[in-house]
N, C-alpha and C positions, 0 to 999 in steps of 0.2 A: 335794761340798755340804751345807750347813748347813741340817738340817729346821727349817723356821719352826712354830710352833704356832699354833691357833686356840681363844679358849676355848670349851667345849664348854656343855651347860644340864648343871648339878649334878644328880647322882642322889641323893635326900636320904630320899626316903620308903624306905628299906631296912628290908623286912619280918624279923622274927627268923626263924631256921631252926626248921622246927618237923615234927620226922619222925614219920611215920604210924606209932602202936603197936600193934601186932595179936597179938592170943592167936594159938597156933596154929591152934584148931580154927575161928575167925572168919577166917585165913587161909586156910585149907584151902575152905571155904565160900566166900568171897569168890572163890578161883580157879575153883571148881567153876562158879560161876554165872557168869562173865565167859566162861568157856570157852563155855558153852552159848548165851550172846548173840552172843557173835563170829561164831559158827559159824552161828547163825540169821540175822546181819545180813550175812554173808561179807566179815567184817572182819578185820583183820589189824592186829597190834600194832608199831608203832614206836617203840623206847624209845634215849632216848640215854643216852650212857657214865655221865654224872654223876645219872642217875636212880637210885631203890631196888634193892636188889638183887632185892625181889621182883618187880618191874616186868620188869626185864633177864631172870630167869628165866623169866617166863611169857610174855616174846616169843621167847624160844630156844624153849620148851615147846608154843607155838602156829604154827610157822613164821614168827614175825615177823623184825624184824631187831632187832641191838641196836648200834648205831654211831654215828657222828656225824651230825650235822644233814643236810648234802647226799648222804651215803651213804643215811640213812633213806629220803629222796625220793627219790633214784634206786631203790632197793628198793621202794617203792612204786609206782614207776611200770612196774618188771617185773612186777610181782603182777598177777595178775587181778582180786584181791579189788577190789571197789567199795566199802568204805570203809577208811579208813585212821584209826586212834586214834595221835596223837601224842603219846608221852609226851615232855616236853622244856618247853622255852619257847616264847613264841607266835611269834617268829619261825619257828620251825624248822615250826609249823604252816603258817606261809603260804608257806614254801618248798616244803611239799610239798603248798601246792594250785597254786602257781604252775606246778609240773614237772605236777601232773594234776590241771590243769581240772573233767576233766569226774568226777572222784570225790569222796564226802563226804569230808571231811576230820573228824574231831572229836578234840579237846583235854580231858582231867580236869581242866584249870581255865586259862579265859579270862585269868585275872590272874597266871596264870606269867609273869612280864615277865624283861627282861636288861637290866641295868645299862646294858651298852654301847648298845642298839636306846634306851632310854628318852634317853640322853645326844648321841642325834643325829637330831631332830625334822625332820622331811621337809621342810616348809617352811624351816625353817631354814639346812638345809645345801642345798636349793636354792637359796637365797639366795647363800651364800657361793659354791657353785659359779659363778654367773652372774658373781661379782667377776674369775675366773679361766677366761675364757672359755677359754682358748689351752690349760689345762691339761687332761692325760687324766685322767678320776674312776675312781677304784678305789677298792671298798668292802670291806671284810671281810663275810663271810656273817651276822654277828652284827648284823643290820640290818634296818628293815622294808622291805617289800616295796616301798614308794613310794621310798626310798633306792636300792634295788638298782633300781627303772625310771630314777631319774637319773643312774645311773653307767653307763660305757661298761665297766668290770670290776668281776664280783664273784671272789673268791679265798677260799681255804680257808687256813688256816696253814701247811698243807704246802705249799700250792702258789703262795705269793706272791712269795716270793725269786724265781724263777724268771719270776714273771709281770714285777715290776719288772723285774728284772735286762733282762728283753726289751724292754720299752718302753723303758727308758733309753739301750739300745746303740743303736732308734733315734732317739734325741735328744727324747723325749719327755719332759716335764713331770709332774708326778704333783698331783692334790689324794687325800688319803688320808683314808678312816673308816672307825671312827669310834676304834678303840683306840690312844692314841698309843704304848703301850709295843710293841706290834708293830709299828706304824709305824715306830718309831725303830731296833726290831731290824734292820727291812726296810733303811730308810734307809742305816746304819750297815754292812751287807750288801753292798748294792748300789751305794753311793755316788748312788742317784738323787737329783735335784732335785724334793722332797718337801714339800709345804704339809699340816702335821699337823691333823685334829682331833683336839680334846683330850678324847677320852673315855678312860674306862677302866672295866676289870672289878673289879667289887667283890670278888672273891675273890682273884684273881692279885695286885692293887695291894697286897695286906696283908701278901704272906710278906716275911720279912726277912732281911737278908744275915746280920747277926750272929748272929740265931740258929741258921741254916743252920750257918755257920761252928763255933758251939759245939757242934750237932751231928754235926759232922765231926771235932769232935775227940774225941766221945765213939764215934764209929765210923768209924776211918779209912781202914778198908775199904769206906766205902759209897760208892758212886756217887752223883750228884744229879743227877735228874731234872727237867728243867724247862718249864713253857709258856712260848711267847714272849711272852703277854699281861703276862708279870712284870715288874719292874722294872729296869733295865740292872745295876744292883748285883746283882741276883737272878741276873740271864743270866749271868754273870761267871763265877760260882762254879758254874755246870755243865758236867758232863760232856757230858751229851745234853740239846739244846735240840730241841723237836719239837712237835707237834700230838697229838692223844689218843691215834691211832692209833699213831702213832710211838713214844710213849713207852711205853703198851703193848707193842709188839714190843723195846723195850729192855730192859725187866722181862724178858721172857723169853729174851733172846738175850746178853747182859752176862752176864760169867762171875762179878760182883759178888754176894755170897751176903747183901748188905746194900744198900736203896737208897732214899736220901730223895728222896721226890719232892713237889715243888713245882706241885700242880695242884689242883681239885678232888676231895676224896676220894671222892666217889661212885665215880670212878674204881677204886677200889682193888678192889670187887668182883671186875671181870674181870682186873687184874692176878694175884690169887690165884690165878683159875683159871689163867691160864697160867703161872704161877710160886710154885707151892704151899709149896715148901721154901725159898724168900727170907724176908726180913724186910723189911718194907716201912713206914717211918716216914714219917711226915706231916712237911714242911716247918714251921714254924714261921710262925702269922701275927702273932704278937703277941707282947710280951714280950720278951725277951736270949735266954734260954738253951732248951736242949733240954727242961723241963720244963714250958714253958708249953703250956697246953691249945690246939690248931689250931681254928681255927673256917670252915678251908678246905671250906665247901661253901656252894653257890649258894643261898641261899632262896628263889628261885623254883622251884627245880628241885627242892627239897624239897616241892612245893604238888601233887606229881603224886603219887598213892596209887592202891592196889585198891579202897578204899571210893568216891574220887569216880569214879573208873574205871568202876565198875558203874553209878555214878549216872547217867553220861553215856550207857550203853549202853541203860538202862531209858528212857530221857527222850527223847533223841537232840538234848539242849543242846549247849550249846558247841562250834557249829558253825565252821570259820573261811571266812570269804567274801574274796578279793580282789577288788576291782574288776578287770573282764576287760581295761580298757584299761592300766591298773597292771600286770597278769599279763603283758602281752603286752612289755611294753617290759623290765619286770623279765629274764623269760628271756633277752633278747638279752643282757644282762651274763653272767648264767648260762652259755650256751652258748659265750659268748667263751673262756669257761675251760675249758669240757669240750671245745672243737675245741681249744685250744693244747694241752692234757694229751695230748689223743689224736695231737698230731703228733710231741710231744718225747717221746712215752710214757711221761709222769711219771703217777704214783701223785696223787690229790687227796684222800685221805680224810684227814679230822684238823681238824674246828673244835673250836673248845673248848666253849663254854657254846653248840661246835660240837661 
């Protein structure tokens, strides 16, 4: 079946990537003060793979979690901590609140958005779904609480194909949102009848097939690892297509000494930990050849840092709130995926900017 595309709201106001710069003394002082306040407030830190190494290390050092958005929320649910600090982007904070409505959820910066979420406003998407009442609505985790509440299913990138294949085998037709590249990958893999919302990730859509080919010519021994939010011509070059967790595992498990990575470069911190002896190369996002400078980092993820994390703990600002009625509906779409994964004994880790 041919997937049909629906125009999404364009995301034009993309901020520049601004990485937090810290002197060693300031870094140590910030971490000490943050640890003290986290302990006093019964808080844990949930950091995404795409945030800075400082935040990832601090999360591990303080008994928190470094993972994709859903596992971050589930870790928070299993924890007895009363406060969850989500270092990531806004939909991740909302997902944590949906699964932990009784807990306080804070974020270092509430302006940390996601281009996929921004491209799919809840009112516009609900109107579109109403035009296709006979279709099952499946949304990617990179969406707002209100969009999840309108959906029948929420999926992560690691479980999207099994869920859509299951629905297609039951004869169901799909409305998919928001990522058109991931939706196209799922449609081509499953053959499902899908109408695609035409959103995209500002990081993954920049990867260039020709640049990867040139980089591969320089490093013929390299395996190419790609997130399925990338364009089809980039996916076609991949040795491994997978979620964040699946790509980390591939770096660890593949015999190749060199790997070309087409996803947010924040993940390199964890990849270097699991495979310290391997050469990891960023897939080009601009220009033609391997000499181009990659800009493969989400500007909103870069808004998270030790300074604003400390400020949040000191002031109690940036708390995430989700309307209880929306949260109740949203948790149903998430629970369908969790129940399906349990029945099929499938792993569900792995959003991109999951």
